[in-house]
C-alpha positions as CSV (number, residue, x, y, z in Angstrom):
1,M,24.4,30.3,35.0
2,G,20.7,31.1,35.7
3,L,17.6,30.4,33.3
4,M,18.1,29.9,29.8
5,P,16.0,32.3,27.6
6,D,12.9,30.9,25.7
7,I,11.5,33.6,23.5
8,A,8.9,31.5,22.1
9,I,6.6,31.3,25.1
10,H,6.2,35.2,25.7
11,P,2.9,36.5,24.6
12,Q,3.1,38.8,21.7
13,Q,0.0,40.9,20.9
14,Q,1.0,41.7,17.4
15,L,1.0,38.1,16.0
16,G,-2.6,38.3,15.2
17,N,-3.5,34.8,13.9
18,T,-3.7,31.0,14.6
19,L,-1.9,28.3,12.7
20,D,-3.5,25.0,11.4
21,A,-0.3,22.8,12.0
22,V,3.2,23.3,13.4
23,G,5.6,20.3,14.0
24,M,8.3,18.3,12.3
25,Q,8.5,16.1,9.4
26,G,10.8,13.2,8.6
27,I,12.0,12.4,12.2
28,E,13.9,9.3,12.2
29,M,12.8,6.7,14.8
30,P,12.4,3.0,15.4
31,V,9.1,1.4,15.7
32,L,7.8,-2.0,16.8
33,F,5.2,-3.4,14.4
34,D,3.2,-6.8,14.2
35,A,2.4,-7.1,10.6
36,G,-0.1,-9.7,11.3
37,D,1.8,-12.9,12.0
38,G,2.2,-12.6,15.6
39,T,5.9,-11.3,15.5
40,L,7.0,-8.0,16.5
41,Q,9.6,-6.5,14.1
42,R,11.7,-3.5,14.5
43,A,11.9,-1.2,11.6
44,S,13.5,2.2,10.8
45,A,10.7,4.8,10.3
46,K,10.2,8.4,9.3
47,V,7.7,10.2,11.4
48,D,5.7,13.5,10.8
49,A,4.1,15.1,13.9
50,F,2.0,18.3,14.2
51,V,-0.2,20.2,16.4
52,N,-2.3,23.2,15.7
53,L,-1.6,26.6,17.4
54,V,-4.8,28.2,18.8
55,R,-3.2,31.1,20.8
56,K,-3.0,34.1,18.6
57,D,-0.6,35.7,21.0
58,Q,1.9,32.7,21.0
59,R,4.8,32.7,18.6
60,G,5.3,28.9,18.5
61,I,5.0,25.5,20.1
62,H,7.4,23.2,22.0
63,M,9.1,21.1,19.3
64,S,11.3,19.2,21.7
65,R,8.1,18.1,23.7
66,L,6.7,16.3,20.4
67,Y,10.1,14.6,19.7
68,L,10.5,13.3,23.3
69,L,7.0,12.0,23.4
70,I,7.3,10.4,20.2
71,D,10.6,8.7,21.1
72,E,8.9,7.5,24.5
73,F,5.9,5.9,22.7
74,L,7.1,4.6,19.5
75,G,10.7,3.1,20.9
76,R,8.8,1.1,23.5
77,Q,5.4,0.1,22.5
78,A,4.0,-1.8,19.4
79,L,2.2,0.2,16.8
80,E,-1.5,-0.2,17.4
81,A,-4.6,2.0,17.4
82,G,-4.8,2.3,21.4
83,M,-1.2,3.4,21.6
84,L,-1.3,6.1,18.9
85,A,-4.6,7.4,20.5
86,S,-2.7,7.9,23.8
87,L,0.5,9.4,22.0
88,L,-1.8,12.0,20.4
89,Q,-3.5,12.8,23.7
90,A,-0.1,13.1,25.1
91,L,1.0,15.7,22.4
92,L,-2.2,17.8,23.3
93,D,-1.6,17.6,27.0
94,S,2.1,18.7,26.4
95,H,0.5,21.9,24.7
96,R,-2.4,22.5,27.0
97,D,-4.1,25.8,26.1
98,L,-2.0,25.9,23.0
99,A,-3.4,23.2,20.6
100,D,-6.5,21.3,20.4
101,Q,-5.6,19.1,17.3
102,A,-2.8,16.7,16.7
103,R,-1.9,14.3,14.1
104,I,1.0,11.8,13.3
105,A,2.2,10.0,10.2
106,I,4.5,6.9,10.2
107,H,6.3,5.7,7.2
108,F,8.3,2.4,7.3
109,Q,8.8,-1.0,5.3
110,P,8.3,-4.1,7.3
111,L,9.7,-7.4,5.8
112,I,7.1,-10.2,5.3
113,R,7.8,-13.7,4.2
114,R,5.8,-14.9,1.0
115,R,5.5,-18.4,-0.2
116,A,6.5,-19.5,-3.7
117,L,3.6,-20.6,-5.9
118,R,4.7,-24.2,-6.4
119,S,8.1,-25.2,-5.2
120,G,7.7,-24.8,-1.5
121,N,10.4,-22.0,-1.3
122,S,9.9,-18.7,0.3
123,G,11.4,-15.2,0.4
124,W,11.2,-11.8,1.6
125,R,9.0,-9.0,0.4
126,S,9.3,-5.3,1.6
127,Y,5.9,-3.6,1.7
128,P,5.7,0.2,2.2
129,V,3.3,0.9,5.1
130,S,2.1,4.4,6.3
131,I,0.2,4.9,9.3
132,E,-1.8,8.3,9.8
133,A,-3.6,9.1,12.9
134,S,-5.4,12.4,14.2
135,L,-7.1,13.6,17.4
136,G,-9.3,16.6,17.5
137,H,-12.7,18.0,17.1
138,E,-13.8,14.8,15.2
139,G,-12.3,12.4,17.6
140,F,-9.8,9.7,16.8
141,R,-9.1,8.8,13.1
142,L,-6.8,6.2,11.9
143,E,-5.8,5.3,8.3
144,L,-3.3,2.6,6.9
145,G,-1.7,2.7,3.6
146,T,0.3,-0.1,1.6
147,Q,0.7,-1.1,-1.9
148,V,0.5,-4.3,-3.8
149,L,2.9,-4.9,-6.9
150,Y,1.2,-7.4,-9.4
151,S,1.5,-8.3,-13.2
152,S,-1.4,-7.4,-15.5
153,T,-1.8,-9.0,-18.9
154,C,-3.7,-7.1,-21.3
155,P,-7.1,-8.6,-22.4
156,A,-7.3,-6.8,-25.7
157,S,-3.7,-8.0,-26.6
158,A,-4.5,-11.5,-25.3
159,A,-7.3,-11.7,-28.0
160,L,-5.3,-10.1,-30.8
161,S,-2.5,-12.6,-30.0
162,R,-4.9,-15.4,-30.2
163,Q,-6.2,-14.2,-33.6
164,L,-2.7,-14.3,-34.9
165,I,-2.2,-17.9,-33.7
166,Q,-5.4,-19.1,-35.3
167,R,-4.2,-17.4,-38.8
168,Q,-0.8,-19.2,-38.3
169,F,-2.5,-22.6,-37.6
170,A,-4.7,-22.2,-40.6
171,Q,-1.8,-21.5,-42.8
172,D,0.3,-24.4,-41.3
173,F,-2.6,-26.8,-41.2
174,P,-4.8,-26.3,-44.3
175,A,-8.3,-27.6,-43.8
176,D,-8.0,-30.2,-46.5
177,Q,-5.2,-32.1,-44.8
178,P,-5.7,-34.6,-41.9
179,L,-4.3,-33.4,-38.5
180,E,-1.8,-35.5,-36.6
181,H,-1.8,-35.3,-32.8
182,D,2.0,-35.4,-32.5
183,T,2.6,-32.7,-35.2
184,V,0.0,-30.3,-33.6
185,L,1.6,-31.1,-30.2
186,A,4.9,-30.2,-31.5
187,W,3.6,-27.1,-33.2
188,L,2.0,-25.7,-30.0
189,G,5.4,-26.2,-28.3
190,G,7.4,-24.4,-30.8
191,E,8.1,-20.7,-31.5
192,T,7.0,-20.9,-35.1
193,G,3.4,-22.0,-34.0
194,I,2.7,-19.6,-31.0
195,V,3.8,-16.5,-33.2
196,A,2.4,-13.9,-30.7
197,T,2.2,-13.3,-27.1
198,P,0.0,-10.6,-25.2
199,H,1.7,-7.8,-23.5
200,A,1.9,-7.7,-19.5
201,Q,3.5,-5.2,-17.3
202,R,4.3,-4.8,-13.6
203,S,1.4,-2.9,-12.0
204,V,0.7,-1.5,-8.5
205,A,-2.3,-1.0,-6.3
206,R,-2.0,1.8,-3.9
207,L,-4.3,1.3,-0.9
208,R,-5.5,3.6,1.9
209,V,-8.0,2.1,4.3
210,G,-9.8,3.3,7.4
211,F,-10.2,0.6,10.0
212,A,-13.3,0.3,12.2
213,S,-12.7,1.1,16.0
214,G,-10.9,-1.6,17.7
215,A,-10.0,-3.4,14.5
216,P,-6.2,-4.7,14.6
217,L,-3.8,-3.1,12.0
218,N,-3.3,-6.6,10.2
219,V,-1.4,-5.6,7.1
220,I,-0.8,-9.3,6.2
221,S,-4.6,-10.1,6.1
222,L,-5.0,-7.0,4.1
223,L,-2.3,-8.0,1.5
224,D,-3.5,-11.6,1.3
225,R,-7.0,-10.6,0.3
226,V,-5.9,-8.1,-2.1
227,E,-3.2,-10.4,-3.8
228,A,-5.7,-13.2,-4.0
229,A,-8.2,-10.9,-5.7
230,L,-5.6,-9.9,-8.2
231,G,-4.3,-13.4,-8.7
232,T,-0.9,-12.4,-10.0
233,P,1.3,-10.7,-7.2
234,V,5.0,-10.5,-7.9
235,Q,7.2,-13.4,-6.6
236,T,10.1,-13.8,-4.3
237,A,12.0,-17.2,-4.7
238,V,11.2,-18.5,-8.2
239,K,12.1,-22.0,-9.6
240,R,10.8,-23.2,-12.9
241,E,7.7,-24.7,-11.6
242,D,6.9,-21.5,-9.9
243,E,7.5,-19.3,-13.0
244,Q,5.2,-21.7,-15.0
245,A,2.5,-21.3,-12.3
246,F,3.0,-17.6,-12.6
247,A,2.5,-18.0,-16.4
248,L,-0.6,-19.7,-15.8
249,A,-2.1,-17.3,-13.3
250,N,-1.4,-14.5,-15.8
251,G,-3.3,-16.4,-18.4
252,G,-6.2,-16.9,-16.2
253,N,-6.2,-13.3,-14.8
254,L,-6.5,-11.0,-17.7
255,M,-7.3,-7.5,-16.7
256,F,-7.5,-3.9,-17.5
257,C,-6.7,-1.4,-14.8
258,E,-10.7,-1.0,-14.4
259,D,-11.0,-4.8,-13.7
260,A,-8.3,-4.7,-11.1
261,A,-9.7,-1.8,-9.3
262,R,-13.3,-3.4,-9.2
263,R,-11.5,-6.7,-8.0
264,I,-10.0,-4.7,-5.0
265,H,-13.1,-3.0,-4.2
266,R,-15.2,-6.1,-3.9
267,V,-12.9,-7.6,-1.4
268,L,-12.4,-4.3,0.8
269,D,-16.0,-3.6,0.6
270,A,-16.9,-7.0,2.1
271,D,-14.5,-6.6,5.0
272,G,-16.2,-5.6,8.1
273,S,-13.2,-4.4,9.9
274,I,-12.8,-1.7,7.1
275,E,-14.9,1.4,7.3
276,D,-13.8,3.2,4.3
277,F,-11.0,3.1,1.7
278,H,-9.3,4.6,-1.5
279,V,-7.6,2.5,-4.2
280,R,-5.4,3.6,-7.0
281,V,-4.2,1.1,-9.6
282,E,-1.5,1.9,-12.0
283,H,-0.7,-0.2,-14.9
284,W,2.9,0.7,-16.2
285,E,2.4,0.0,-19.7
286,S,4.8,-2.1,-21.9
287,L,3.0,-1.0,-25.0
288,H,2.9,2.8,-24.3
289,P,5.1,5.2,-22.6
290,H,2.4,6.4,-20.4
291,D,0.5,4.4,-17.6
292,A,-3.2,3.3,-17.4
293,V,-4.9,4.3,-14.1
294,A,-8.1,3.5,-12.3
295,C,-9.3,4.9,-8.8
296,V,-12.3,3.8,-6.5
297,S,-13.2,4.8,-3.1
298,K,-15.9,4.1,-0.3
299,G,-15.4,7.0,1.9
300,I,-12.0,8.3,1.7
301,A,-12.0,11.2,-0.9
302,L,-10.4,10.7,-4.3
């Protein structure tokens, strides 16, 4: 049949400009990933891969070469910094004299086992993970993104609720009457006594971190530190003792979105394996139809 034509490779003088990025987006691909517990987990991922085009006389790149190399690397090796650096170098080698920069983004959701607060049960949480890596004039760069869902109880609402409870107490127990322990205890446990509760809402902290060279992509360790700093991550398996412990945690961790952002900043800034980061917290208000948002960063631009 003879050679099949490839019109993309023939020089064309009239093209006249380079391209910053050419490639593919949303490639369906399996990945192998150790979230930090020593267990390799296979997950379904979407992959974006690009190289630049430095030749002004070349019409395009070799898309199939990108795909085949991604399949070769991601399908057989665990995701880690060294592998991604090798993959990006292979993408550039496959486009020698055509490209000098390559980047890849991988989006997937590993399942991570999380323990209940009190009961000893556990359940699965699916955490979205994005890994973005680039290789070019500034060397190799790697960022990891994920997010934490948590509950946030409003400090202002808590103070206003306490004031209403105090008023109700003063009404139900006049100052000129003696207090009886059992009566007060029953009042505290009833709906007529605790007349107001503060508003709380599901909230999210979106994280992007840049790891130091050689640091492992330990998602579980990162999640543990952030969830501990917030104090109220959402739960999986919940018995009554777990729900009560969660209520106690909410009462002891009143926070505005500004408080949450600062808590996360402290734990990330103290971690020597993290060079820079960007944090965006969103409190999906139950009082308002809009959200409260706070952002903080170290080196990654807002």
